[in-house]
Each structure stands twice: as structure tokens, then as C-alpha cells.
All heavy atoms as an XYZ file, in Angstrom:
633
protein
N     -48.739    -42.410    -31.072
C     -48.217    -41.341    -30.241
C     -46.741    -41.227    -30.515
O     -45.997    -42.175    -30.639
C     -48.454    -41.678    -28.774
C     -47.824    -40.682    -27.857
S     -47.951    -40.868    -26.052
C     -48.703    -42.450    -25.774
N     -46.242    -39.991    -30.551
C     -44.835    -39.733    -30.758
C     -44.025    -40.172    -29.537
O     -44.543    -40.172    -28.427
C     -44.607    -38.239    -31.041
N     -42.780    -40.488    -29.760
C     -41.916    -40.823    -28.656
C     -41.754    -39.594    -27.777
O     -41.587    -38.478    -28.264
C     -40.566    -41.277    -29.181
C     -39.645    -41.807    -28.093
C     -38.405    -42.404    -28.687
O     -38.196    -42.412    -29.870
N     -37.539    -42.871    -27.826
N     -41.763    -39.797    -26.453
C     -41.661    -38.677    -25.530
C     -40.410    -38.845    -24.654
O     -39.825    -39.891    -24.606
C     -42.905    -38.571    -24.629
O     -42.893    -39.709    -23.747
C     -44.167    -38.527    -25.452
N     -40.092    -37.779    -23.948
C     -38.969    -37.828    -23.023
C     -39.384    -38.314    -21.648
O     -38.640    -38.211    -20.684
C     -38.255    -36.475    -22.963
C     -39.131    -35.412    -22.345
O     -40.234    -35.679    -21.828
N     -38.666    -34.167    -22.410
N     -40.622    -38.816    -21.541
C     -41.096    -39.360    -20.281
C     -41.817    -38.336    -19.409
O     -42.242    -38.676    -18.315
N     -41.931    -37.119    -19.811
C     -42.572    -36.091    -19.009
C     -43.969    -35.798    -19.577
O     -44.125    -35.596    -20.749
C     -41.763    -34.799    -18.992
C     -40.427    -34.928    -18.366
C     -40.523    -35.122    -16.877
C     -39.141    -35.135    -16.261
N     -39.195    -35.366    -14.816
N     -44.940    -35.795    -18.705
C     -46.319    -35.474    -19.108
C     -46.645    -34.088    -18.572
O     -46.450    -33.845    -17.386
C     -47.304    -36.519    -18.570
N     -47.133    -33.237    -19.413
C     -47.433    -31.855    -19.052
C     -48.835    -31.546    -19.426
O     -49.323    -31.904    -20.497
C     -46.495    -30.892    -19.811
O     -45.171    -31.242    -19.543
C     -46.724    -29.462    -19.387
N     -49.570    -30.842    -18.542
C     -50.886    -30.320    -18.862
C     -50.768    -28.835    -19.043
O     -50.241    -28.144    -18.196
C     -51.926    -30.603    -17.761
C     -53.208    -29.858    -18.049
C     -52.205    -32.086    -17.631
N     -51.195    -28.332    -20.197
C     -51.261    -26.900    -20.383
C     -52.720    -26.500    -20.498
O     -53.524    -27.218    -21.031
C     -50.512    -26.446    -21.644
O     -51.085    -27.050    -22.786
C     -49.050    -26.750    -21.545
N     -53.016    -25.364    -19.910
C     -54.386    -24.841    -19.949
C     -54.443    -23.895    -21.162
O     -53.705    -22.946    -21.222
C     -54.749    -24.147    -18.663
C     -56.131    -23.494    -18.761
C     -54.709    -25.129    -17.489
N     -55.275    -24.204    -22.092
C     -55.438    -23.525    -23.383
C     -54.344    -23.899    -24.312
O     -53.178    -24.161    -23.874
C     -55.471    -21.989    -23.195
C     -56.641    -21.512    -22.382
C     -56.682    -20.003    -22.284
O     -56.088    -19.336    -23.155
O     -57.328    -19.488    -21.379
N     -54.628    -23.961    -25.568
C     -53.617    -24.249    -26.580
C     -52.869    -22.981    -26.897
O     -53.453    -21.925    -27.066
C     -54.280    -24.804    -27.854
O     -55.048    -25.954    -27.466
C     -53.273    -25.202    -28.875
N     -51.557    -23.065    -26.931
C     -50.747    -21.907    -27.194
C     -49.481    -22.340    -27.912
O     -49.207    -23.510    -28.070
C     -50.356    -21.265    -25.842
O     -49.487    -22.131    -25.134
N     -48.661    -21.371    -28.364
C     -47.383    -21.703    -28.980
C     -46.523    -22.568    -28.047
O     -45.810    -23.437    -28.489
C     -46.753    -20.366    -29.275
C     -47.875    -19.405    -29.425
C     -48.921    -19.907    -28.425
N     -46.653    -22.348    -26.733
C     -45.892    -23.153    -25.759
C     -46.293    -24.620    -25.842
O     -45.440    -25.486    -25.761
C     -46.135    -22.611    -24.337
C     -45.450    -23.375    -23.209
C     -43.916    -23.364    -23.428
C     -45.808    -22.756    -21.896
N     -47.565    -24.908    -26.066
C     -48.029    -26.269    -26.200
C     -47.333    -26.941    -27.368
O     -46.817    -28.053    -27.233
C     -49.554    -26.279    -26.440
O     -50.202    -25.608    -25.340
C     -50.093    -27.665    -26.525
N     -47.280    -26.268    -28.487
C     -46.643    -26.850    -29.676
C     -45.153    -27.014    -29.461
O     -44.578    -28.039    -29.854
C     -46.932    -25.982    -30.889
C     -48.398    -26.071    -31.356
C     -48.648    -25.295    -32.631
N     -48.598    -23.855    -32.438
C     -49.597    -23.118    -31.922
N     -50.690    -23.721    -31.494
N     -49.466    -21.825    -31.789
N     -44.518    -26.087    -28.806
C     -43.088    -26.134    -28.553
C     -42.769    -27.357    -27.638
O     -41.824    -28.108    -27.923
C     -42.558    -24.849    -27.892
C     -41.099    -24.863    -27.489
C     -40.214    -24.968    -28.698
C     -40.771    -23.612    -26.686
N     -43.532    -27.532    -26.590
C     -43.307    -28.667    -25.693
C     -43.487    -30.009    -26.428
O     -42.681    -30.912    -26.254
C     -44.263    -28.604    -24.500
C     -43.981    -27.513    -23.468
C     -45.131    -27.363    -22.518
C     -42.686    -27.808    -22.724
N     -44.478    -30.071    -27.289
C     -44.695    -31.321    -28.055
C     -43.544    -31.554    -28.994
O     -43.058    -32.694    -29.109
C     -46.043    -31.224    -28.800
N     -43.063    -30.504    -29.649
C     -41.930    -30.660    -30.557
C     -40.662    -31.095    -29.843
O     -39.802    -31.768    -30.416
C     -41.667    -29.326    -31.276
C     -42.729    -28.993    -32.321
C     -42.554    -27.576    -32.861
O     -41.594    -26.883    -32.510
O     -43.458    -27.184    -33.661
N     -40.535    -30.711    -28.562
C     -39.371    -31.103    -27.784
C     -39.510    -32.502    -27.152
O     -38.647    -32.924    -26.369
C     -39.104    -30.059    -26.693
C     -38.636    -28.738    -27.243
C     -37.309    -28.858    -28.016
O     -36.420    -29.566    -27.554
O     -37.215    -28.255    -29.097
N     -40.626    -33.171    -27.424
C     -40.763    -34.536    -26.967
C     -41.617    -34.739    -25.749
O     -41.720    -35.878    -25.238
N     -42.223    -33.676    -25.226
C     -43.110    -33.835    -24.081
C     -44.446    -34.378    -24.542
O     -44.923    -34.036    -25.633
C     -43.349    -32.502    -23.374
C     -42.177    -32.055    -22.557
C     -41.111    -31.384    -23.158
C     -42.140    -32.305    -21.211
C     -40.027    -30.962    -22.399
C     -41.042    -31.875    -20.430
C     -39.993    -31.205    -21.035
N     -45.077    -35.195    -23.737
C     -46.421    -35.638    -23.963
C     -47.330    -34.576    -23.361
O     -47.372    -34.380    -22.150
C     -46.657    -37.001    -23.311
C     -48.077    -37.488    -23.495
C     -48.573    -37.762    -24.806
C     -48.908    -37.678    -22.423
C     -49.864    -38.192    -24.965
C     -50.204    -38.133    -22.618
C     -50.685    -38.382    -23.854
O     -51.957    -38.815    -24.051
N     -48.030    -33.834    -24.179
C     -48.771    -32.667    -23.736
C     -50.291    -32.956    -23.729
O     -50.849    -33.358    -24.732
C     -48.505    -31.436    -24.606
C     -49.271    -30.224    -24.106
C     -46.998    -31.159    -24.648
N     -50.896    -32.750    -22.599
C     -52.343    -32.831    -22.439
C     -52.843    -31.411    -22.381
O     -52.322    -30.593    -21.637
C     -52.715    -33.538    -21.131
C     -52.089    -34.908    -20.916
C     -52.263    -35.328    -19.467
C     -52.753    -35.922    -21.837
N     -53.865    -31.067    -23.176
C     -54.400    -29.722    -23.142
C     -55.802    -29.748    -22.550
O     -56.535    -30.728    -22.715
C     -54.406    -29.055    -24.516
O     -55.212    -29.841    -25.398
C     -53.028    -28.899    -25.063
N     -56.155    -28.675    -21.915
C     -57.486    -28.502    -21.345
C     -57.936    -27.066    -21.656
O     -57.284    -26.139    -21.238
C     -57.475    -28.780    -19.860
N     -59.045    -26.948    -22.332
C     -59.548    -25.621    -22.657
C     -60.846    -25.251    -21.947
O     -61.383    -24.187    -22.145
C     -59.689    -25.433    -24.160
C     -60.608    -26.458    -24.801
O     -61.137    -27.313    -24.041
O     -60.789    -26.415    -26.013
N     -61.278    -26.171    -21.076
C     -62.434    -25.881    -20.218
C     -62.138    -26.374    -18.805
O     -61.243    -27.206    -18.610
C     -63.712    -26.596    -20.689
O     -63.553    -28.017    -20.547
C     -64.047    -26.272    -22.150
N     -62.872    -25.846    -17.864
C     -62.718    -26.271    -16.476
C     -62.969    -27.805    -16.362
O     -62.191    -28.491    -15.697
C     -63.701    -25.493    -15.579
C     -63.577    -25.795    -14.134
C     -64.587    -24.926    -13.320
N     -64.336    -24.969    -11.935
C     -64.830    -25.907    -11.139
N     -65.623    -26.851    -11.605
N     -64.517    -25.921     -9.852
N     -64.010    -28.230    -16.974
C     -64.334    -29.658    -16.926
C     -63.197    -30.550    -17.497
O     -62.830    -31.546    -16.906
C     -65.644    -29.931    -17.697
C     -66.006    -31.380    -17.755
N     -66.508    -32.077    -16.643
C     -65.917    -32.284    -18.779
C     -66.693    -33.344    -16.998
N     -66.357    -33.472    -18.278
N     -62.648    -30.146    -18.640
C     -61.555    -30.887    -19.235
C     -60.326    -30.953    -18.350
O     -59.666    -31.970    -18.215
C     -61.196    -30.303    -20.608
N     -60.032    -29.820    -17.714
C     -58.882    -29.767    -16.822
C     -59.080    -30.710    -15.619
O     -58.172    -31.486    -15.281
C     -58.656    -28.347    -16.336
C     -57.584    -28.223    -15.260
C     -56.260    -28.484    -15.566
C     -57.919    -27.861    -13.973
C     -55.286    -28.394    -14.590
C     -56.958    -27.818    -12.993
C     -55.642    -28.052    -13.281
N     -60.225    -30.635    -14.983
C     -60.484    -31.501    -13.832
C     -60.502    -32.978    -14.241
O     -60.028    -33.822    -13.477
C     -61.789    -31.085    -13.144
C     -61.786    -29.694    -12.529
C     -63.191    -29.358    -12.006
C     -60.760    -29.571    -11.438
N     -60.990    -33.258    -15.405
C     -60.999    -34.653    -15.914
C     -59.552    -35.149    -16.084
O     -59.226    -36.257    -15.701
C     -61.789    -34.762    -17.223
O     -63.130    -34.379    -16.971
C     -61.745    -36.157    -17.788
N     -58.694    -34.350    -16.685
C     -57.300    -34.710    -16.849
C     -56.641    -34.969    -15.523
O     -55.901    -35.915    -15.324
C     -56.503    -33.654    -17.626
C     -56.874    -33.532    -19.085
C     -56.492    -34.764    -19.912
O     -55.853    -35.717    -19.409
O     -56.837    -34.756    -21.104
N     -56.901    -34.108    -14.525
C     -56.323    -34.283    -13.190
C     -56.729    -35.580    -12.562
O     -55.959    -36.253    -11.904
C     -56.708    -33.128    -12.253
C     -55.911    -31.851    -12.375
C     -56.456    -30.841    -11.396
C     -54.437    -32.092    -12.141
N     -57.994    -35.984    -12.779
C     -58.524    -37.221    -12.205
C     -58.059    -38.471    -12.947
O     -57.778    -39.503    -12.327
C     -60.051    -37.191    -12.186
C     -60.650    -36.379    -11.054
C     -62.138    -36.665    -10.914
N     -62.888    -36.403    -12.139
C     -63.393    -35.257    -12.531
N     -63.214    -34.179    -11.771
N     -64.057    -35.134    -13.622
N     -57.982    -38.394    -14.266
C     -57.811    -39.599    -15.059
C     -56.428    -39.869    -15.628
O     -56.092    -41.035    -15.858
C     -58.848    -39.603    -16.216
C     -60.248    -39.654    -15.744
C     -61.268    -39.653    -16.861
O     -60.931    -39.523    -18.022
N     -62.528    -39.735    -16.521
N     -55.638    -38.844    -15.851
C     -54.330    -39.055    -16.425
C     -53.450    -39.823    -15.443
O     -53.351    -39.474    -14.292
C     -53.681    -37.734    -16.778
N     -52.832    -40.910    -15.909
C     -52.020    -41.694    -14.986
C     -50.782    -40.933    -14.485
O     -50.307    -41.164    -13.369
C     -51.582    -42.888    -15.804
C     -51.809    -42.532    -17.230
C     -52.842    -41.446    -17.256
N     -50.276    -39.993    -15.273
C     -49.089    -39.254    -14.826
C     -49.158    -37.826    -15.361
O     -49.409    -37.584    -16.546
C     -47.846    -39.944    -15.390
C     -46.557    -39.200    -15.078
C     -45.364    -39.987    -15.562
N     -44.179    -39.221    -15.296
C     -42.969    -39.611    -15.608
N     -42.828    -40.754    -16.224
N     -41.950    -38.871    -15.348
N     -48.924    -36.911    -14.456
C     -48.810    -35.490    -14.809
C     -47.617    -34.962    -14.030
O     -47.601    -35.007    -12.808
C     -50.062    -34.669    -14.499
C     -51.275    -35.213    -15.267
C     -49.834    -33.182    -14.786
C     -52.590    -34.546    -14.886
N     -46.603    -34.449    -14.707
C     -45.400    -33.950    -14.068
C     -45.421    -32.443    -13.868
O     -44.748    -31.922    -13.000
C     -44.176    -34.318    -14.884
C     -44.006    -35.822    -15.017
O     -43.791    -36.465    -13.967
O     -44.136    -36.360    -16.125
N     -46.212    -31.743    -14.667
C     -46.200    -30.298    -14.626
C     -47.527    -29.747    -15.151
O     -48.073    -30.266    -16.120
C     -45.063    -29.760    -15.524
C     -44.950    -28.271    -15.695
C     -44.572    -27.597    -14.354
C     -43.921    -27.918    -16.751
N     -48.059    -28.748    -14.475
C     -49.245    -28.029    -14.938
C     -48.811    -26.605    -15.268
O     -48.158    -25.957    -14.426
C     -50.353    -28.022    -13.877
C     -51.494    -27.092    -14.321
C     -50.859    -29.414    -13.599
N     -49.128    -26.160    -16.468
C     -48.819    -24.783    -16.840
C     -50.131    -24.056    -17.036
O     -50.972    -24.444    -17.840
C     -48.007    -24.734    -18.164
C     -46.694    -25.499    -17.984
C     -47.770    -23.276    -18.598
C     -45.870    -25.671    -19.243
N     -50.325    -22.996    -16.273
C     -51.569    -22.207    -16.332
C     -51.211    -20.808    -16.762
O     -50.422    -20.111    -16.102
C     -52.246    -22.184    -14.983
N     -51.766    -20.377    -17.865
C     -51.491    -18.985    -18.314
C     -52.640    -18.064    -17.981
O     -52.649    -17.409    -16.942
C     -51.042    -18.917    -19.744
C     -52.014    -19.600    -20.719
O     -53.075    -20.044    -20.294
O     -51.681    -19.670    -21.912
N     -53.669    -18.010    -18.774
C     -54.760    -17.067    -18.592
C     -55.886    -17.612    -17.713
O     -56.726    -16.879    -17.308
C     -55.314    -16.632    -19.902
C     -54.356    -15.793    -20.707
C     -54.907    -15.512    -22.066
N     -53.962    -16.182    -22.970
C     -54.261    -16.610    -24.173
N     -55.469    -16.447    -24.645
N     -53.362    -17.196    -24.912
N     -55.906    -18.888    -17.514
C     -57.021    -19.476    -16.784
C     -58.142    -19.830    -17.748
O     -58.027    -19.736    -18.950
N     -59.218    -20.306    -17.161
C     -60.380    -20.738    -17.928
C     -61.595    -19.946    -17.434
O     -61.592    -19.415    -16.318
C     -60.621    -22.212    -17.703
C     -59.454    -23.139    -18.036
C     -59.668    -24.507    -17.447
C     -59.261    -23.192    -19.528
N     -62.636    -19.939    -18.235
C     -63.861    -19.246    -17.807
C     -64.343    -19.893    -16.520
O     -64.524    -21.131    -16.460
C     -64.925    -19.303    -18.882
C     -66.135    -18.470    -18.493
C     -67.092    -18.317    -19.636
N     -67.403    -19.607    -20.235
C     -68.179    -19.764    -21.295
N     -68.671    -18.710    -21.886
N     -68.410    -20.960    -21.777
N     -64.487    -19.106    -15.457
C     -64.933    -19.624    -14.199
C     -63.837    -20.268    -13.349
O     -64.089    -20.754    -12.239
N     -62.612    -20.231    -13.850
C     -61.503    -20.807    -13.109
C     -60.196    -20.062    -13.437
O     -59.500    -20.375    -14.386
C     -61.341    -22.307    -13.453
C     -60.418    -23.044    -12.533
S     -60.492    -24.834    -12.893
C     -59.910    -25.456    -11.328
N     -59.891    -19.027    -12.614
C     -58.673    -18.261    -12.869
C     -57.407    -19.153    -12.715
O     -57.454    -20.217    -12.117
C     -58.713    -17.213    -11.762
C     -60.103    -17.188    -11.239
C     -60.657    -18.546    -11.513
N     -56.315    -18.672    -13.255
C     -55.046    -19.425    -13.253
C     -54.669    -19.866    -11.812
O     -54.199    -20.956    -11.606
C     -53.942    -18.642    -13.913
N     -54.852    -18.965    -10.861
C     -54.476    -19.328     -9.510
C     -55.309    -20.473     -8.987
O     -54.827    -21.355     -8.270
C     -54.614    -18.104     -8.575
C     -54.147    -18.408     -7.168
C     -54.924    -18.413     -6.055
C     -52.864    -18.789     -6.759
N     -54.191    -18.779     -4.965
C     -52.897    -19.017     -5.346
C     -51.629    -18.992     -7.401
C     -51.781    -19.417     -4.615
C     -50.524    -19.361     -6.664
C     -50.615    -19.582     -5.313
N     -56.587    -20.504     -9.300
C     -57.487    -21.626     -8.891
C     -57.039    -22.922     -9.543
O     -57.139    -23.994     -8.923
C     -58.936    -21.342     -9.237
C     -59.528    -20.217     -8.368
O     -58.869    -19.797     -7.402
O     -60.665    -19.811     -8.682
N     -56.548    -22.857    -10.785
C     -56.062    -24.028    -11.477
C     -54.876    -24.623    -10.696
O     -54.812    -25.825    -10.446
C     -55.646    -23.682    -12.943
C     -56.876    -23.360    -13.723
C     -54.821    -24.806    -13.565
C     -56.608    -22.717    -15.061
N     -53.957    -23.761    -10.312
C     -52.782    -24.219     -9.509
C     -53.236    -24.840     -8.184
O     -52.793    -25.911     -7.834
C     -51.807    -23.044     -9.282
C     -50.748    -23.428     -8.281
C     -51.190    -22.611    -10.629
N     -54.127    -24.161     -7.457
C     -54.592    -24.670     -6.180
C     -55.304    -26.029     -6.339
O     -55.081    -26.943     -5.549
C     -55.546    -23.679     -5.534
C     -54.813    -22.467     -5.007
C     -55.753    -21.479     -4.352
O     -56.849    -21.212     -4.867
N     -55.339    -20.936     -3.216
N     -56.105    -26.181     -7.339
C     -56.833    -27.441     -7.572
C     -55.825    -28.561     -7.928
O     -55.954    -29.696     -7.437
C     -57.799    -27.271     -8.744
C     -58.736    -28.423     -8.936
C     -59.830    -28.541     -7.882
O     -60.210    -27.509     -7.289
O     -60.270    -29.682     -7.635
N     -54.833    -28.256     -8.740
C     -53.849    -29.279     -9.100
C     -53.068    -29.743     -7.847
O     -52.889    -30.946     -7.656
C     -52.878    -28.703    -10.118
N     -52.656    -28.825     -7.027
C     -51.886    -29.179     -5.811
C     -52.761    -29.917     -4.823
O     -52.307    -30.863     -4.170
C     -51.287    -27.900     -5.175
C     -50.679    -28.178     -3.820
C     -50.232    -27.310     -6.095
N     -54.030    -29.559     -4.726
C     -54.943    -30.246     -3.812
C     -55.169    -31.701     -4.266
O     -55.139    -32.622     -3.468
C     -56.255    -29.492     -3.737
C     -57.235    -30.119     -2.804
C     -57.198    -30.128     -1.431
C     -58.388    -30.897     -3.167
N     -58.288    -30.833     -0.949
C     -59.020    -31.314     -1.976
C     -58.956    -31.267     -4.398
C     -60.162    -32.087     -1.969
C     -60.121    -32.006     -4.389
C     -60.706    -32.409     -3.191
N     -55.373    -31.874     -5.575
C     -55.673    -33.223     -6.076
C     -54.420    -34.091     -6.245
O     -54.526    -35.322     -6.222
C     -56.376    -33.155     -7.419
C     -57.823    -32.613     -7.297
C     -58.537    -32.638     -8.624
N     -59.837    -32.052     -8.522
C     -60.936    -32.790     -8.280
N     -60.862    -34.064     -8.129
N     -62.114    -32.179     -8.186
N     -53.283    -33.451     -6.477
C     -52.041    -34.206     -6.711
C     -50.913    -33.539     -5.890
O     -50.098    -32.798     -6.439
C     -51.662    -34.277     -8.144
C     -52.631    -35.097     -8.993
C     -52.166    -35.181    -10.420
N     -53.115    -35.969    -11.222
C     -52.755    -37.006    -11.932
N     -51.519    -37.403    -11.995
N     -53.673    -37.653    -12.630
N     -50.874    -33.775     -4.585
C     -49.833    -33.149     -3.782
C     -48.434    -33.399     -4.339
O     -48.124    -34.483     -4.806
C     -49.984    -33.828     -2.414
C     -51.426    -34.314     -2.394
C     -51.728    -34.682     -3.828
N     -47.648    -32.361     -4.325
C     -46.267    -32.445     -4.860
C     -46.118    -32.166     -6.336
O     -45.013    -32.080     -6.841
N     -47.247    -31.960     -7.040
C     -47.179    -31.678     -8.471
C     -46.529    -30.295     -8.671
O     -46.686    -29.406     -7.886
C     -48.574    -31.716     -9.132
C     -48.467    -31.769    -10.628
C     -49.420    -30.547     -8.693
C     -49.747    -32.095    -11.316
N     -45.786    -30.192     -9.746
C     -45.173    -28.908    -10.065
C     -46.126    -28.116    -10.925
O     -46.767    -28.632    -11.830
C     -43.850    -29.148    -10.849
C     -42.789    -29.746     -9.966
C     -41.515    -29.877    -10.747
N     -40.456    -30.364     -9.871
C     -39.936    -31.571     -9.927
N     -40.348    -32.424    -10.844
N     -39.003    -31.910     -9.118
N     -46.207    -26.818    -10.619
C     -47.103    -25.920    -11.349
C     -46.374    -24.656    -11.725
O     -45.525    -24.154    -10.970
C     -48.333    -25.533    -10.514
S     -49.374    -26.919    -10.039
N     -46.674    -24.143    -12.883
C     -46.178    -22.838    -13.347
C     -47.349    -21.987    -13.705
O     -48.211    -22.390    -14.497
C     -45.249    -23.024    -14.587
C     -44.814    -21.656    -15.108
C     -44.040    -23.889    -14.250
N     -47.432    -20.822    -13.121
C     -48.482    -19.873    -13.458
C     -47.842    -18.730    -14.226
O     -46.968    -18.029    -13.692
C     -49.124    -19.331    -12.207
C     -50.284    -18.408    -12.508
C     -50.980    -17.945    -11.219
N     -51.840    -16.878    -11.499
C     -51.562    -15.600    -11.334
N     -50.361    -15.251    -10.848
N     -52.426    -14.670    -11.611
N     -48.183    -18.560    -15.515
C     -47.593    -17.525    -16.342
C     -48.366    -16.227    -16.232
O     -49.511    -16.177    -15.954
C     -47.539    -17.978    -17.779
C     -46.799    -19.267    -18.025
C     -46.914    -19.670    -19.481
C     -45.344    -19.137    -17.640
């Protein structure tokens, strides 16, 4: 694993933003399905930020934000 700046970020869907964050030293977890996103929320030891752009099939971006806040109170979320 590449050295990181200590921040773990989950992005929904792979995008140029995902690559940019990784290049800047963020440890980026990606989720391209509803199941993968919920698994990351449950299992990742640390998530500092969730970025939701278009959402996932069966899970709009707003639902992603609500689920993240419900499962990890105080988590920061960005909905693009």
C-alpha cells in the first residue's frame, strides 16, 4: 500500500476524483455496488469522508449519505 496522509475516503463509483485523491496520498476505498458500499461502512476500521456523486443502482446519492451518517454518526459526507 502506498504511504497515505492518514485520511481514509470512500468514493462511490470510480471517477477521476478517485484517482486524484489517491495521487494526493489519500487511502481511497471504492464501492460500485450497494452491497460493496454497505460492506465498506461495516468493515473498514476508519472512514473520514464519504463522497457520493451519482449514486448506485437502487441507492441514490442522498440515501448513501443517510446510510453513512446512520451507521457512523459524525462522518463527513459530500454529495456531488
